[in-house]
Biotite code that builds the C-alpha atoms (Angstrom):
import biotite.structure as struc

atoms = struc.array([
    struc.Atom([-32.403, 0.973, -5.194], chain_id="A", res_id=1, res_name="MET", atom_name="CA", element="C"),
    struc.Atom([-30.310, 2.938, -3.064], chain_id="A", res_id=2, res_name="GLN", atom_name="CA", element="C"),
    struc.Atom([-28.800, -0.313, -1.674], chain_id="A", res_id=3, res_name="GLY", atom_name="CA", element="C"),
    struc.Atom([-28.155, -1.625, -5.056], chain_id="A", res_id=4, res_name="ASP", atom_name="CA", element="C"),
    struc.Atom([-26.302, 1.720, -5.760], chain_id="A", res_id=5, res_name="ALA", atom_name="CA", element="C"),
    struc.Atom([-23.974, 1.280, -2.973], chain_id="A", res_id=6, res_name="VAL", atom_name="CA", element="C"),
    struc.Atom([-23.499, -2.071, -3.624], chain_id="A", res_id=7, res_name="MET", atom_name="CA", element="C"),
    struc.Atom([-22.514, -1.542, -7.286], chain_id="A", res_id=8, res_name="ASP", atom_name="CA", element="C"),
    struc.Atom([-20.076, 1.211, -5.962], chain_id="A", res_id=9, res_name="SER", atom_name="CA", element="C"),
    struc.Atom([-18.235, -1.406, -4.263], chain_id="A", res_id=10, res_name="VAL", atom_name="CA", element="C"),
    struc.Atom([-18.155, -3.987, -7.151], chain_id="A", res_id=11, res_name="PHE", atom_name="CA", element="C"),
    struc.Atom([-17.284, -1.184, -9.905], chain_id="A", res_id=12, res_name="LYS", atom_name="CA", element="C"),
    struc.Atom([-14.096, -1.767, -11.981], chain_id="A", res_id=13, res_name="PRO", atom_name="CA", element="C"),
    struc.Atom([-10.975, -1.072, -10.245], chain_id="A", res_id=14, res_name="VAL", atom_name="CA", element="C"),
    struc.Atom([-8.451, 1.551, -12.179], chain_id="A", res_id=15, res_name="ARG", atom_name="CA", element="C"),
    struc.Atom([-4.911, 0.947, -12.750], chain_id="A", res_id=16, res_name="PRO", atom_name="CA", element="C"),
    struc.Atom([-2.076, 1.391, -11.864], chain_id="A", res_id=17, res_name="PRO", atom_name="CA", element="C"),
    struc.Atom([-3.018, 0.551, -8.144], chain_id="A", res_id=18, res_name="THR", atom_name="CA", element="C"),
    struc.Atom([-5.314, -2.196, -8.838], chain_id="A", res_id=19, res_name="THR", atom_name="CA", element="C"),
    struc.Atom([-3.990, -4.433, -6.135], chain_id="A", res_id=20, res_name="PHE", atom_name="CA", element="C"),
    struc.Atom([-4.217, -1.649, -3.349], chain_id="A", res_id=21, res_name="GLU", atom_name="CA", element="C"),
    struc.Atom([-7.281, -0.094, -4.615], chain_id="A", res_id=22, res_name="GLU", atom_name="CA", element="C"),
    struc.Atom([-9.233, -3.355, -4.400], chain_id="A", res_id=23, res_name="THR", atom_name="CA", element="C"),
    struc.Atom([-7.869, -3.865, -0.798], chain_id="A", res_id=24, res_name="VAL", atom_name="CA", element="C"),
    struc.Atom([-9.173, -0.343, 0.065], chain_id="A", res_id=25, res_name="GLU", atom_name="CA", element="C"),
    struc.Atom([-12.763, -0.892, -1.580], chain_id="A", res_id=26, res_name="ARG", atom_name="CA", element="C"),
    struc.Atom([-13.195, -4.137, 0.134], chain_id="A", res_id=27, res_name="LEU", atom_name="CA", element="C"),
    struc.Atom([-11.895, -3.205, 3.425], chain_id="A", res_id=28, res_name="GLY", atom_name="CA", element="C"),
    struc.Atom([-13.851, 0.348, 3.441], chain_id="A", res_id=29, res_name="THR", atom_name="CA", element="C"),
    struc.Atom([-17.057, -1.732, 2.574], chain_id="A", res_id=30, res_name="ALA", atom_name="CA", element="C"),
    struc.Atom([-16.519, -4.167, 5.211], chain_id="A", res_id=31, res_name="ILE", atom_name="CA", element="C"),
    struc.Atom([-15.719, -1.339, 7.757], chain_id="A", res_id=32, res_name="ARG", atom_name="CA", element="C"),
    struc.Atom([-18.661, 0.677, 6.700], chain_id="A", res_id=33, res_name="LEU", atom_name="CA", element="C"),
    struc.Atom([-21.146, -2.387, 6.922], chain_id="A", res_id=34, res_name="GLY", atom_name="CA", element="C"),
    struc.Atom([-21.895, -2.235, 3.367], chain_id="A", res_id=35, res_name="ILE", atom_name="CA", element="C"),
    struc.Atom([-20.573, -5.762, 3.138], chain_id="A", res_id=36, res_name="LEU", atom_name="CA", element="C"),
    struc.Atom([-22.306, -6.959, 6.475], chain_id="A", res_id=37, res_name="PRO", atom_name="CA", element="C"),
    struc.Atom([-20.632, -9.448, 9.151], chain_id="A", res_id=38, res_name="SER", atom_name="CA", element="C"),
    struc.Atom([-20.893, -13.100, 7.942], chain_id="A", res_id=39, res_name="GLY", atom_name="CA", element="C"),
    struc.Atom([-21.790, -12.233, 4.360], chain_id="A", res_id=40, res_name="SER", atom_name="CA", element="C"),
    struc.Atom([-20.199, -14.416, 1.423], chain_id="A", res_id=41, res_name="ARG", atom_name="CA", element="C"),
    struc.Atom([-18.304, -12.421, -1.342], chain_id="A", res_id=42, res_name="LEU", atom_name="CA", element="C"),
    struc.Atom([-18.998, -13.462, -4.918], chain_id="A", res_id=43, res_name="PRO", atom_name="CA", element="C"),
    struc.Atom([-17.273, -16.243, -6.129], chain_id="A", res_id=44, res_name="ALA", atom_name="CA", element="C"),
    struc.Atom([-13.608, -15.529, -7.542], chain_id="A", res_id=45, res_name="GLU", atom_name="CA", element="C"),
    struc.Atom([-14.253, -15.516, -11.164], chain_id="A", res_id=46, res_name="ARG", atom_name="CA", element="C"),
    struc.Atom([-17.433, -13.373, -10.924], chain_id="A", res_id=47, res_name="ALA", atom_name="CA", element="C"),
    struc.Atom([-15.791, -10.954, -8.332], chain_id="A", res_id=48, res_name="LEU", atom_name="CA", element="C"),
    struc.Atom([-12.604, -10.625, -10.366], chain_id="A", res_id=49, res_name="ALA", atom_name="CA", element="C"),
    struc.Atom([-14.919, -9.768, -13.506], chain_id="A", res_id=50, res_name="ASP", atom_name="CA", element="C"),
    struc.Atom([-16.791, -7.285, -11.659], chain_id="A", res_id=51, res_name="GLN", atom_name="CA", element="C"),
    struc.Atom([-13.919, -5.546, -10.467], chain_id="A", res_id=52, res_name="LEU", atom_name="CA", element="C"),
    struc.Atom([-12.141, -5.761, -14.044], chain_id="A", res_id=53, res_name="GLY", atom_name="CA", element="C"),
    struc.Atom([-8.960, -7.287, -12.532], chain_id="A", res_id=54, res_name="ILE", atom_name="CA", element="C"),
    struc.Atom([-7.247, -10.599, -12.863], chain_id="A", res_id=55, res_name="SER", atom_name="CA", element="C"),
    struc.Atom([-7.850, -13.559, -10.477], chain_id="A", res_id=56, res_name="ARG", atom_name="CA", element="C"),
    struc.Atom([-4.276, -13.194, -9.307], chain_id="A", res_id=57, res_name="SER", atom_name="CA", element="C"),
    struc.Atom([-4.597, -9.512, -8.351], chain_id="A", res_id=58, res_name="THR", atom_name="CA", element="C"),
    struc.Atom([-7.881, -10.523, -6.395], chain_id="A", res_id=59, res_name="LEU", atom_name="CA", element="C"),
    struc.Atom([-6.324, -13.484, -4.534], chain_id="A", res_id=60, res_name="ARG", atom_name="CA", element="C"),
    struc.Atom([-3.384, -11.111, -3.465], chain_id="A", res_id=61, res_name="HIS", atom_name="CA", element="C"),
    struc.Atom([-6.062, -8.474, -2.217], chain_id="A", res_id=62, res_name="ALA", atom_name="CA", element="C"),
    struc.Atom([-8.337, -11.349, -0.692], chain_id="A", res_id=63, res_name="LEU", atom_name="CA", element="C"),
    struc.Atom([-5.308, -12.680, 1.214], chain_id="A", res_id=64, res_name="ARG", atom_name="CA", element="C"),
    struc.Atom([-4.232, -9.282, 2.489], chain_id="A", res_id=65, res_name="THR", atom_name="CA", element="C"),
    struc.Atom([-7.797, -8.873, 3.821], chain_id="A", res_id=66, res_name="LEU", atom_name="CA", element="C"),
    struc.Atom([-7.820, -12.336, 5.461], chain_id="A", res_id=67, res_name="VAL", atom_name="CA", element="C"),
    struc.Atom([-4.409, -11.732, 7.236], chain_id="A", res_id=68, res_name="GLN", atom_name="CA", element="C"),
    struc.Atom([-5.696, -8.190, 8.485], chain_id="A", res_id=69, res_name="SER", atom_name="CA", element="C"),
    struc.Atom([-8.851, -9.962, 9.888], chain_id="A", res_id=70, res_name="GLY", atom_name="CA", element="C"),
    struc.Atom([-11.201, -8.285, 7.605], chain_id="A", res_id=71, res_name="HIS", atom_name="CA", element="C"),
    struc.Atom([-12.145, -11.521, 5.529], chain_id="A", res_id=72, res_name="LEU", atom_name="CA", element="C"),
    struc.Atom([-12.219, -15.317, 6.471], chain_id="A", res_id=73, res_name="ILE", atom_name="CA", element="C"),
    struc.Atom([-11.657, -18.098, 4.066], chain_id="A", res_id=74, res_name="SER", atom_name="CA", element="C"),
    struc.Atom([-13.245, -21.467, 4.660], chain_id="A", res_id=75, res_name="LEU", atom_name="CA", element="C"),
    struc.Atom([-12.803, -24.564, 2.416], chain_id="A", res_id=76, res_name="ARG", atom_name="CA", element="C"),
    struc.Atom([-15.165, -27.330, 1.453], chain_id="A", res_id=77, res_name="GLY", atom_name="CA", element="C"),
    struc.Atom([-18.409, -27.737, -0.183], chain_id="A", res_id=78, res_name="ARG", atom_name="CA", element="C"),
    struc.Atom([-19.906, -24.586, 1.755], chain_id="A", res_id=79, res_name="THR", atom_name="CA", element="C"),
    struc.Atom([-16.658, -22.743, 1.986], chain_id="A", res_id=80, res_name="GLY", atom_name="CA", element="C"),
    struc.Atom([-15.652, -19.323, 0.239], chain_id="A", res_id=81, res_name="GLY", atom_name="CA", element="C"),
    struc.Atom([-14.911, -16.055, 1.439], chain_id="A", res_id=82, res_name="THR", atom_name="CA", element="C"),
    struc.Atom([-16.732, -14.336, 4.323], chain_id="A", res_id=83, res_name="PHE", atom_name="CA", element="C"),
    struc.Atom([-16.674, -11.114, 5.993], chain_id="A", res_id=84, res_name="VAL", atom_name="CA", element="C"),
    struc.Atom([-15.323, -11.461, 9.758], chain_id="A", res_id=85, res_name="ALA", atom_name="CA", element="C"),
    struc.Atom([-17.499, -10.829, 12.497], chain_id="A", res_id=86, res_name="GLU", atom_name="CA", element="C"),
    struc.Atom([-15.570, -7.512, 13.484], chain_id="A", res_id=87, res_name="ARG", atom_name="CA", element="C"),
    struc.Atom([-13.097, -5.626, 11.836], chain_id="A", res_id=88, res_name="PRO", atom_name="CA", element="C"),
    struc.Atom([-9.624, -5.174, 13.552], chain_id="A", res_id=89, res_name="PRO", atom_name="CA", element="C"),
    struc.Atom([-10.210, -1.344, 14.211], chain_id="A", res_id=90, res_name="LEU", atom_name="CA", element="C"),
    struc.Atom([-13.494, 0.197, 15.573], chain_id="A", res_id=91, res_name="SER", atom_name="CA", element="C"),
    struc.Atom([-15.469, 2.817, 13.394], chain_id="A", res_id=92, res_name="GLU", atom_name="CA", element="C"),
    struc.Atom([-14.512, 5.367, 16.234], chain_id="A", res_id=93, res_name="ARG", atom_name="CA", element="C"),
    struc.Atom([-10.880, 4.742, 15.869], chain_id="A", res_id=94, res_name="GLU", atom_name="CA", element="C"),
    struc.Atom([-11.224, 4.917, 12.210], chain_id="A", res_id=95, res_name="SER", atom_name="CA", element="C"),
    struc.Atom([-12.432, 8.566, 12.389], chain_id="A", res_id=96, res_name="ARG", atom_name="CA", element="C"),
    struc.Atom([-10.130, 9.725, 14.937], chain_id="A", res_id=97, res_name="ARG", atom_name="CA", element="C"),
    struc.Atom([-7.318, 8.563, 12.343], chain_id="A", res_id=98, res_name="LEU", atom_name="CA", element="C"),
    struc.Atom([-8.678, 9.721, 9.291], chain_id="A", res_id=99, res_name="GLY", atom_name="CA", element="C"),
    struc.Atom([-7.691, 13.508, 9.411], chain_id="A", res_id=100, res_name="ALA", atom_name="CA", element="C"),
    struc.Atom([-4.421, 12.948, 10.871], chain_id="A", res_id=101, res_name="GLU", atom_name="CA", element="C"),
    struc.Atom([-3.494, 10.062, 8.400], chain_id="A", res_id=102, res_name="ALA", atom_name="CA", element="C"),
    struc.Atom([-4.351, 11.911, 5.345], chain_id="A", res_id=103, res_name="TRP", atom_name="CA", element="C"),
    struc.Atom([-1.998, 15.022, 6.873], chain_id="A", res_id=104, res_name="ALA", atom_name="CA", element="C"),
    struc.Atom([1.011, 12.656, 7.224], chain_id="A", res_id=105, res_name="VAL", atom_name="CA", element="C"),
    struc.Atom([0.166, 11.276, 3.735], chain_id="A", res_id=106, res_name="LEU", atom_name="CA", element="C"),
    struc.Atom([0.010, 14.660, 2.048], chain_id="A", res_id=107, res_name="ASP", atom_name="CA", element="C"),
    struc.Atom([3.232, 15.588, 3.706], chain_id="A", res_id=108, res_name="TYR", atom_name="CA", element="C"),
    struc.Atom([4.816, 12.546, 2.595], chain_id="A", res_id=109, res_name="ARG", atom_name="CA", element="C"),
    struc.Atom([3.758, 13.040, -1.147], chain_id="A", res_id=110, res_name="VAL", atom_name="CA", element="C"),
    struc.Atom([5.563, 16.661, -1.195], chain_id="A", res_id=111, res_name="ALA", atom_name="CA", element="C"),
    struc.Atom([8.720, 15.306, 0.442], chain_id="A", res_id=112, res_name="ILE", atom_name="CA", element="C"),
    struc.Atom([9.133, 11.913, -1.386], chain_id="A", res_id=113, res_name="GLU", atom_name="CA", element="C"),
    struc.Atom([8.327, 13.367, -5.043], chain_id="A", res_id=114, res_name="THR", atom_name="CA", element="C"),
    struc.Atom([10.798, 16.110, -4.467], chain_id="A", res_id=115, res_name="GLY", atom_name="CA", element="C"),
    struc.Atom([13.578, 14.023, -3.148], chain_id="A", res_id=116, res_name="ALA", atom_name="CA", element="C"),
    struc.Atom([13.002, 11.623, -5.981], chain_id="A", res_id=117, res_name="THR", atom_name="CA", element="C"),
    struc.Atom([13.390, 14.237, -8.714], chain_id="A", res_id=118, res_name="LEU", atom_name="CA", element="C"),
    struc.Atom([16.386, 15.622, -7.172], chain_id="A", res_id=119, res_name="LEU", atom_name="CA", element="C"),
    struc.Atom([18.037, 12.076, -6.679], chain_id="A", res_id=120, res_name="ALA", atom_name="CA", element="C"),
    struc.Atom([17.343, 11.386, -10.269], chain_id="A", res_id=121, res_name="ALA", atom_name="CA", element="C"),
    struc.Atom([19.381, 14.374, -11.177], chain_id="A", res_id=122, res_name="GLU", atom_name="CA", element="C"),
    struc.Atom([22.041, 14.356, -8.441], chain_id="A", res_id=123, res_name="ARG", atom_name="CA", element="C"),
    struc.Atom([22.504, 10.725, -7.133], chain_id="A", res_id=124, res_name="ALA", atom_name="CA", element="C"),
    struc.Atom([26.203, 9.225, -7.548], chain_id="A", res_id=125, res_name="SER", atom_name="CA", element="C"),
    struc.Atom([26.784, 5.793, -8.600], chain_id="A", res_id=126, res_name="ARG", atom_name="CA", element="C"),
    struc.Atom([27.658, 4.696, -5.021], chain_id="A", res_id=127, res_name="GLY", atom_name="CA", element="C"),
    struc.Atom([24.317, 5.909, -3.505], chain_id="A", res_id=128, res_name="GLU", atom_name="CA", element="C"),
    struc.Atom([22.241, 4.305, -6.245], chain_id="A", res_id=129, res_name="ILE", atom_name="CA", element="C"),
    struc.Atom([24.210, 1.035, -5.367], chain_id="A", res_id=130, res_name="GLY", atom_name="CA", element="C"),
    struc.Atom([23.305, 1.659, -1.630], chain_id="A", res_id=131, res_name="SER", atom_name="CA", element="C"),
    struc.Atom([19.687, 1.794, -2.450], chain_id="A", res_id=132, res_name="LEU", atom_name="CA", element="C"),
    struc.Atom([19.883, -1.343, -4.768], chain_id="A", res_id=133, res_name="ALA", atom_name="CA", element="C"),
    struc.Atom([21.428, -3.152, -1.813], chain_id="A", res_id=134, res_name="GLU", atom_name="CA", element="C"),
    struc.Atom([18.212, -2.142, 0.353], chain_id="A", res_id=135, res_name="LEU", atom_name="CA", element="C"),
    struc.Atom([15.952, -3.480, -1.957], chain_id="A", res_id=136, res_name="VAL", atom_name="CA", element="C"),
    struc.Atom([17.813, -6.820, -1.909], chain_id="A", res_id=137, res_name="GLN", atom_name="CA", element="C"),
    struc.Atom([17.778, -6.689, 1.966], chain_id="A", res_id=138, res_name="ARG", atom_name="CA", element="C"),
    struc.Atom([14.127, -6.066, 1.817], chain_id="A", res_id=139, res_name="MET", atom_name="CA", element="C"),
    struc.Atom([13.485, -8.816, -0.666], chain_id="A", res_id=140, res_name="ALA", atom_name="CA", element="C"),
    struc.Atom([15.587, -11.453, 1.861], chain_id="A", res_id=141, res_name="ASN", atom_name="CA", element="C"),
    struc.Atom([13.745, -10.139, 5.067], chain_id="A", res_id=142, res_name="ALA", atom_name="CA", element="C"),
    struc.Atom([12.203, -12.638, 7.101], chain_id="A", res_id=143, res_name="ASP", atom_name="CA", element="C"),
    struc.Atom([10.587, -10.497, 9.401], chain_id="A", res_id=144, res_name="ARG", atom_name="CA", element="C"),
    struc.Atom([8.396, -7.298, 8.927], chain_id="A", res_id=145, res_name="PHE", atom_name="CA", element="C"),
    struc.Atom([10.680, -5.423, 11.373], chain_id="A", res_id=146, res_name="GLN", atom_name="CA", element="C"),
    struc.Atom([13.631, -5.980, 9.253], chain_id="A", res_id=147, res_name="ASP", atom_name="CA", element="C"),
    struc.Atom([11.866, -5.224, 6.183], chain_id="A", res_id=148, res_name="TYR", atom_name="CA", element="C"),
    struc.Atom([10.623, -2.062, 7.557], chain_id="A", res_id=149, res_name="ARG", atom_name="CA", element="C"),
    struc.Atom([14.034, -0.963, 8.751], chain_id="A", res_id=150, res_name="ARG", atom_name="CA", element="C"),
    struc.Atom([15.597, -1.344, 5.490], chain_id="A", res_id=151, res_name="ALA", atom_name="CA", element="C"),
    struc.Atom([12.309, 0.257, 3.875], chain_id="A", res_id=152, res_name="ASP", atom_name="CA", element="C"),
    struc.Atom([12.955, 3.434, 6.098], chain_id="A", res_id=153, res_name="ILE", atom_name="CA", element="C"),
    struc.Atom([16.670, 3.495, 5.097], chain_id="A", res_id=154, res_name="ARG", atom_name="CA", element="C"),
    struc.Atom([15.740, 3.275, 1.466], chain_id="A", res_id=155, res_name="PHE", atom_name="CA", element="C"),
    struc.Atom([13.437, 6.485, 1.483], chain_id="A", res_id=156, res_name="HIS", atom_name="CA", element="C"),
    struc.Atom([15.712, 8.247, 3.670], chain_id="A", res_id=157, res_name="ILE", atom_name="CA", element="C"),
    struc.Atom([18.697, 7.218, 1.423], chain_id="A", res_id=158, res_name="GLY", atom_name="CA", element="C"),
    struc.Atom([16.569, 9.002, -1.637], chain_id="A", res_id=159, res_name="LEU", atom_name="CA", element="C"),
    struc.Atom([16.864, 12.159, 0.460], chain_id="A", res_id=160, res_name="ALA", atom_name="CA", element="C"),
    struc.Atom([20.451, 11.679, 0.973], chain_id="A", res_id=161, res_name="GLU", atom_name="CA", element="C"),
    struc.Atom([21.346, 11.196, -2.811], chain_id="A", res_id=162, res_name="ALA", atom_name="CA", element="C"),
    struc.Atom([19.314, 14.515, -3.496], chain_id="A", res_id=163, res_name="ALA", atom_name="CA", element="C"),
    struc.Atom([22.246, 16.009, -1.690], chain_id="A", res_id=164, res_name="SER", atom_name="CA", element="C"),
    struc.Atom([19.703, 18.075, 0.579], chain_id="A", res_id=165, res_name="SER", atom_name="CA", element="C"),
    struc.Atom([20.076, 18.114, 4.304], chain_id="A", res_id=166, res_name="PRO", atom_name="CA", element="C"),
    struc.Atom([16.850, 19.610, 4.994], chain_id="A", res_id=167, res_name="ARG", atom_name="CA", element="C"),
    struc.Atom([15.158, 17.014, 2.779], chain_id="A", res_id=168, res_name="LEU", atom_name="CA", element="C"),
    struc.Atom([16.858, 14.292, 4.914], chain_id="A", res_id=169, res_name="VAL", atom_name="CA", element="C"),
    struc.Atom([15.358, 15.688, 8.059], chain_id="A", res_id=170, res_name="GLU", atom_name="CA", element="C"),
    struc.Atom([12.021, 15.973, 6.525], chain_id="A", res_id=171, res_name="ALA", atom_name="CA", element="C"),
    struc.Atom([12.159, 12.564, 5.305], chain_id="A", res_id=172, res_name="MET", atom_name="CA", element="C"),
    struc.Atom([13.139, 11.112, 8.695], chain_id="A", res_id=173, res_name="THR", atom_name="CA", element="C"),
    struc.Atom([10.211, 13.060, 10.091], chain_id="A", res_id=174, res_name="GLU", atom_name="CA", element="C"),
    struc.Atom([7.637, 11.727, 7.787], chain_id="A", res_id=175, res_name="VAL", atom_name="CA", element="C"),
    struc.Atom([8.847, 7.960, 7.871], chain_id="A", res_id=176, res_name="GLN", atom_name="CA", element="C"),
    struc.Atom([8.611, 8.189, 11.495], chain_id="A", res_id=177, res_name="GLY", atom_name="CA", element="C"),
    struc.Atom([4.950, 9.402, 11.366], chain_id="A", res_id=178, res_name="GLN", atom_name="CA", element="C"),
    struc.Atom([4.230, 6.913, 8.676], chain_id="A", res_id=179, res_name="LEU", atom_name="CA", element="C"),
    struc.Atom([5.546, 4.102, 10.796], chain_id="A", res_id=180, res_name="SER", atom_name="CA", element="C"),
    struc.Atom([3.075, 4.947, 13.669], chain_id="A", res_id=181, res_name="ASP", atom_name="CA", element="C"),
    struc.Atom([0.189, 4.343, 10.955], chain_id="A", res_id=182, res_name="LEU", atom_name="CA", element="C"),
    struc.Atom([1.909, 1.312, 9.369], chain_id="A", res_id=183, res_name="ILE", atom_name="CA", element="C"),
    struc.Atom([2.048, -0.255, 12.937], chain_id="A", res_id=184, res_name="ALA", atom_name="CA", element="C"),
    struc.Atom([-1.784, -0.516, 13.123], chain_id="A", res_id=185, res_name="LEU", atom_name="CA", element="C"),
    struc.Atom([-2.319, -2.762, 10.064], chain_id="A", res_id=186, res_name="ILE", atom_name="CA", element="C"),
    struc.Atom([-1.304, -6.234, 9.089], chain_id="A", res_id=187, res_name="ALA", atom_name="CA", element="C"),
    struc.Atom([1.857, -6.664, 6.903], chain_id="A", res_id=188, res_name="HIS", atom_name="CA", element="C"),
    struc.Atom([1.003, -9.439, 4.398], chain_id="A", res_id=189, res_name="PRO", atom_name="CA", element="C"),
    struc.Atom([3.843, -10.525, 2.183], chain_id="A", res_id=190, res_name="GLU", atom_name="CA", element="C"),
    struc.Atom([1.783, -9.778, -0.958], chain_id="A", res_id=191, res_name="GLU", atom_name="CA", element="C"),
    struc.Atom([1.715, -6.107, -0.016], chain_id="A", res_id=192, res_name="VAL", atom_name="CA", element="C"),
    struc.Atom([5.594, -6.065, 0.915], chain_id="A", res_id=193, res_name="LEU", atom_name="CA", element="C"),
    struc.Atom([6.590, -7.953, -2.288], chain_id="A", res_id=194, res_name="THR", atom_name="CA", element="C"),
    struc.Atom([4.744, -5.458, -4.401], chain_id="A", res_id=195, res_name="HIS", atom_name="CA", element="C"),
    struc.Atom([5.900, -2.429, -2.766], chain_id="A", res_id=196, res_name="SER", atom_name="CA", element="C"),
    struc.Atom([9.694, -3.680, -2.909], chain_id="A", res_id=197, res_name="ASN", atom_name="CA", element="C"),
    struc.Atom([9.212, -4.035, -6.795], chain_id="A", res_id=198, res_name="ALA", atom_name="CA", element="C"),
    struc.Atom([8.321, -0.461, -7.135], chain_id="A", res_id=199, res_name="GLN", atom_name="CA", element="C"),
    struc.Atom([11.695, 0.100, -5.004], chain_id="A", res_id=200, res_name="HIS", atom_name="CA", element="C"),
    struc.Atom([13.427, -1.781, -7.610], chain_id="A", res_id=201, res_name="GLN", atom_name="CA", element="C"),
    struc.Atom([11.683, 0.077, -10.438], chain_id="A", res_id=202, res_name="GLY", atom_name="CA", element="C"),
    struc.Atom([12.771, 3.529, -8.752], chain_id="A", res_id=203, res_name="LEU", atom_name="CA", element="C"),
    struc.Atom([16.513, 2.269, -8.571], chain_id="A", res_id=204, res_name="VAL", atom_name="CA", element="C"),
    struc.Atom([16.339, 1.370, -12.361], chain_id="A", res_id=205, res_name="THR", atom_name="CA", element="C"),
    struc.Atom([15.145, 4.922, -13.186], chain_id="A", res_id=206, res_name="LEU", atom_name="CA", element="C"),
    struc.Atom([17.546, 6.506, -10.936], chain_id="A", res_id=207, res_name="LEU", atom_name="CA", element="C"),
    struc.Atom([20.536, 4.788, -12.896], chain_id="A", res_id=208, res_name="ARG", atom_name="CA", element="C"),
    struc.Atom([18.892, 6.113, -16.170], chain_id="A", res_id=209, res_name="ARG", atom_name="CA", element="C"),
    struc.Atom([18.466, 9.758, -14.615], chain_id="A", res_id=210, res_name="GLY", atom_name="CA", element="C"),
    struc.Atom([14.775, 9.510, -15.645], chain_id="A", res_id=211, res_name="ASP", atom_name="CA", element="C"),
    struc.Atom([13.222, 12.136, -13.218], chain_id="A", res_id=212, res_name="GLY", atom_name="CA", element="C"),
    struc.Atom([9.891, 12.342, -14.485], chain_id="A", res_id=213, res_name="PRO", atom_name="CA", element="C"),
    struc.Atom([9.060, 8.554, -14.859], chain_id="A", res_id=214, res_name="ARG", atom_name="CA", element="C"),
    struc.Atom([10.906, 8.124, -11.137], chain_id="A", res_id=215, res_name="ALA", atom_name="CA", element="C"),
    struc.Atom([8.251, 10.678, -9.760], chain_id="A", res_id=216, res_name="VAL", atom_name="CA", element="C"),
    struc.Atom([5.569, 9.026, -11.413], chain_id="A", res_id=217, res_name="ARG", atom_name="CA", element="C"),
    struc.Atom([6.529, 5.868, -9.788], chain_id="A", res_id=218, res_name="LEU", atom_name="CA", element="C"),
    struc.Atom([6.840, 7.273, -6.500], chain_id="A", res_id=219, res_name="MET", atom_name="CA", element="C"),
    struc.Atom([3.629, 8.791, -6.597], chain_id="A", res_id=220, res_name="ARG", atom_name="CA", element="C"),
    struc.Atom([2.085, 5.482, -7.391], chain_id="A", res_id=221, res_name="GLU", atom_name="CA", element="C"),
    struc.Atom([4.017, 3.846, -4.711], chain_id="A", res_id=222, res_name="HIS", atom_name="CA", element="C"),
    struc.Atom([2.540, 6.489, -2.199], chain_id="A", res_id=223, res_name="ILE", atom_name="CA", element="C"),
    struc.Atom([-0.881, 6.078, -3.730], chain_id="A", res_id=224, res_name="GLU", atom_name="CA", element="C"),
    struc.Atom([-0.475, 2.233, -3.016], chain_id="A", res_id=225, res_name="GLY", atom_name="CA", element="C"),
    struc.Atom([0.297, 2.784, 0.615], chain_id="A", res_id=226, res_name="THR", atom_name="CA", element="C"),
    struc.Atom([-2.757, 5.348, 1.136], chain_id="A", res_id=227, res_name="GLU", atom_name="CA", element="C"),
    struc.Atom([-5.032, 2.640, -0.667], chain_id="A", res_id=228, res_name="HIS", atom_name="CA", element="C"),
    struc.Atom([-3.937, -0.006, 1.854], chain_id="A", res_id=229, res_name="ILE", atom_name="CA", element="C"),
    struc.Atom([-3.969, 2.236, 4.968], chain_id="A", res_id=230, res_name="LEU", atom_name="CA", element="C"),
    struc.Atom([-7.361, 3.659, 4.034], chain_id="A", res_id=231, res_name="MET", atom_name="CA", element="C"),
    struc.Atom([-8.670, 0.166, 3.375], chain_id="A", res_id=232, res_name="GLY", atom_name="CA", element="C"),
    struc.Atom([-7.399, -1.374, 6.772], chain_id="A", res_id=233, res_name="LEU", atom_name="CA", element="C"),
    struc.Atom([-7.835, 1.336, 9.110], chain_id="A", res_id=234, res_name="ILE", atom_name="CA", element="C"),
])
């Protein structure tokens, strides 16, 4: 009975708005903890999407992310399907060591990024918003993760610059450096980057409108998405 309850917690419906990222976290964590044991087969795509309460498209993106990160393997043919890999990329010992440190960085990021976004919505010049839009396009055109990440870092520092606060620029630079150390530990599937950059584009649109509350809400969702991905894969 206890085992059934644990398994039910893995496959209960996922909550919006971070359905893709939370699905990655839910399945990645279940694999790492052994709730989904090595070699076990996941339910069929349609059934799993129904259990999680998400679209099949969202599920496919999440499964591809976990395949690319090494948590799952996908086999074709009559006996094919999606299976849990023999060993997750990081050991349980490494996961415990990283846990508290990672959350400290992510909490710090929430404070800095949401504050910078609110002030940027109030203070950003047309030129500064245009520069952020150019960085979004650069991320969309990036062929390598290193190029994407450089533009990503510049985008977030650009938000602090648009807030007209040197102290925030300093803090944003610090938190982006710490975040990069965590991001370097995981895979960087195209689905994750595309979804993240769509949120960057949404932030630019809201900054143009001067809509601080909605921009802050979207930034919080953006950060939560990163949290779900990191906690699911580390």
